[in-house]
N, C-alpha and C positions, 0 to 999 in steps of 0.2 A: 501422286498427282503432278501432269505436267505443269511445266512453269516456262516462261520466257527467260534465257540466258542471252547478256548482251556481253559481247566482247569486242576489245577495240584495240587499236594500235596505233601508237604515236611515236614519232622520232622528237624528241623534247628538248633537241639540241642544249644539254647540261641541265640534269634534275635540278641541281641546286640553284641553278638562276631562274627557274620557272618552276618550281615547287608549288609556292602558292595558285599559279594559275592551272596546275593538274588537279589540285586539291579542289579548287573551285570548281572546276568542270565535272571533277568525278562527284560532288557533292548534288550537282546538277541532273547529271547524267544518269548515276547511280549504275555504272557498267558493273558486272559480276566478275569479269576478267579485264584487266589492262595490261597490255605488252608495251615496255617502252624500250627505245633505242636510244644510242648516242646520251648515255646518262652521264658521261665524263667524269666518274667518280669510281674509287675502288668500292670493292664490296662492303668493307668496314665501315666506310664513310658515308654508304647510302641514309639518306635519312628516313629511315624506315619507320620510325616512331609515329609520325601524323598519319601514315597509310594503317598502322597498327589500331591507332585509336579511333579510325572509321570503321573498324572490324575487317579488316583485309590481312590476308598472311602475304609476305613477302619474300620472294626469291630472286637473288642479284647474282650476277657475274659481271664484274667492273673493273676497270683499270685507269688509271691515274691519267687524265687529261683528255685522252682519247677514247672512243667507242663505248662498249660496255652496253649491257641489255639487262632487262628483269620482268620478272611476272608479279604481277599483282593481284590476289584472288580471293574472294569471298569464301571460298571453299579450300579444305585444306589441299594442300599438292603432294604428291609423294612421286618417287621414280624421277627426281630431278638430276638433268644431266647438264653440264656447263661447256660442252664441249661436242664435237662431232669424233664419235671413235674412230680410230684407226686415221685422221687426218690431222697433218702437224700445221696449226693455223699461225704458227711463228709469233706465239704469245698473244695475239688480237683476240680481245673477249667480244665474241662476236654471236653467240649462239647460246640459248639457255632452252631446256623443254623441260614439260611437265606434264604429271597426267591428274586430270582434274575432273573428278566423277568417272565417266567412262572415255573423256576424251584425252588424246594426247597433243597439249599444245607446244608447239614449236616455234620459238621467236627468233627471227634472225636480222641483222644487220648486215646487210651485204656492201661488199666495200663499193667506194665510190669509182675508182679504177683510173683516175687521174686523167690520163688521156690514151686513146686508141694506140697500140702499138708500144705502150711502155711496160715497164716490168709491174706497176699496180695494176693495168689492165689485165697481163696475165694471171696476176694473182685472183683478180675478182671472176674472171670466168673459170680458173679452176675451182673457186670457193662454191659457185653455182654447180659445178660438176659433182663436186666431192658432195654437196647434198643429195643430189641424185643416187649417187653410189650408196650412200648413208641409209637412205628410205629404203632403196633396194634389198640392203643388206638386212635392216632391222624392222622393217614394216611391210605391209600389205595394203593395197588400195580400198580394200574393204572394211577396213578399221574405221574406228571415230577420230579421226587426226585432223588438225588444223595447222596450215603453215601460214605463219604470218609475220608481218614486220616491213622493214625499207628496204626494198629488193635495190632501189636504185637502177632501175630500170622501167621505162615506159614499153609496154608490150605491143602496143599498135599505134595506127597514126591518129585514131581519135584521141588516143593519151598524150599528146604532145599540142603544144599550141602551134606549132608552124612545123610542117615536115619536111619541108623542101631545106629550112635552114636548122633542123634538127637532125636530118639524114646523116648517118656517119659519125656523129658527136657522141660524146658520151653520154650514158643514161638513154638514148636511140641507136647505138650501134646494131649492124646487123648480125655481127658476133655475139652481143648480149641477148639481142633478142631470140637468137636460134636456141641459146643455153638455157635461156627462161622458158621457151615453150617447151624445150626437151624436159625439163623439170615439171613444167606443169602437166605434160604428156603422162608422168609417170601416174597420176590419177586424181588430179585435183580440179577444182571448178573455181574461177574467179568469183566471189559471191557477190562483188559490187555489180559486175557486168550481167548478173541473173536478175537485176533491178533496175539497171540503168544502161541503156543501150546507146546514149547521145554522148558525142564528144564536147569538149570544153569544159570538163568537170577534173580538176586536179587535186593534188595532195601536197605539192611544194610549189614554191616560187621563191627564185633568187631574191636576196637582201636587196640588190642593185638595181638601178635602172628603172625604178618605178614596175617591177615586174608584176607584183601584186595586183596593183590598181589597173594595169593594162593586161590581166589573166594571162601573162607569158609564163605558165606553168606546166607541169608534169604531173601525170599519175604515176607516181613511184612506191606508194605505201600500200601493201595489199593483204587481203585476207583469202586465202584458200581453202578449201574444204574438200576432203572425199566425199564420195557419193553419199553415204550413210549419213554424214552431217548436211551436204550441200541439199538434199532433199526436204531437211527440216529448217531452212532458213525462211523465216517470216519477211525480213527486210534488211538491206544494207544502206550505208551512206557514210557522208562526210561531214564535219562540221567545220565548214568554211569561217566563221564567224571568228575562231580563235586565230586567226591570221589577221585580225584586225586589232587584237589588242595592243597595248604598249608593250615595247619589247618581246614580240612573240617568237616562238620557234618558227624555222622557214618550213615546217611541216605541220599540216592538221590533222587531227585524229579521223581515223577511217575505223568503222565500225559494222558489226553485222551481229541482228538478233536471229536467236533459235529456239524454235519449240523443242525443248530438250528436257528430258529427265535423267537427273544423274544416277548413277548406280556406284555402288562400292563405299 
């Protein structure tokens, strides 16, 4: 029997600081899969028990203070990987992948990049290129595969609050956009854009200068899928209400819903 699977991605900017916020949202929305970024905690200190108490399985690749990613799933996960093979990420925990049913879920936290021309910017571009290399080597576009997370890049003009102000800046630099477009060209569809064409819809706002209330945001959190899955997408959206809560993350959850029958 077919059923709807909802997958969400959320940069929580410290899971311990926002644990109850995340648990409350999950209780309300009931996602089958939640991909978390910037958990800012080592794997052994990740608060898995509250998620397991809700009936979820948890896989974590964390580090102290910075970065860190996790996948929370109602269904068992297998073939869990916590790095890109053949790539030295210099100790940064930025990727975790797992097979859930017939679907391979790859959850990434792409580096911010600091500033164009910096060493961190070069690291960011290389990270995106290495994801393309990894996918080409280990997967095919006709597989059921989702690439999701905080990509730290707004792909198009409609994904930024002010094109003239943002052009050439971190998050909307042409080199970043080109690298991301090349990655997308491996075989992905942007699921949010399958259902929403309009601009002014963002997933991140700076904490400063009243950016959220002025809607000075960027759409940098994404869910991409290969054709076998994108064709089964029912809807996709973002939960902006989470940015209005006390002490929120600077990102909001992004989600997609699939008409999907698991196997295996």
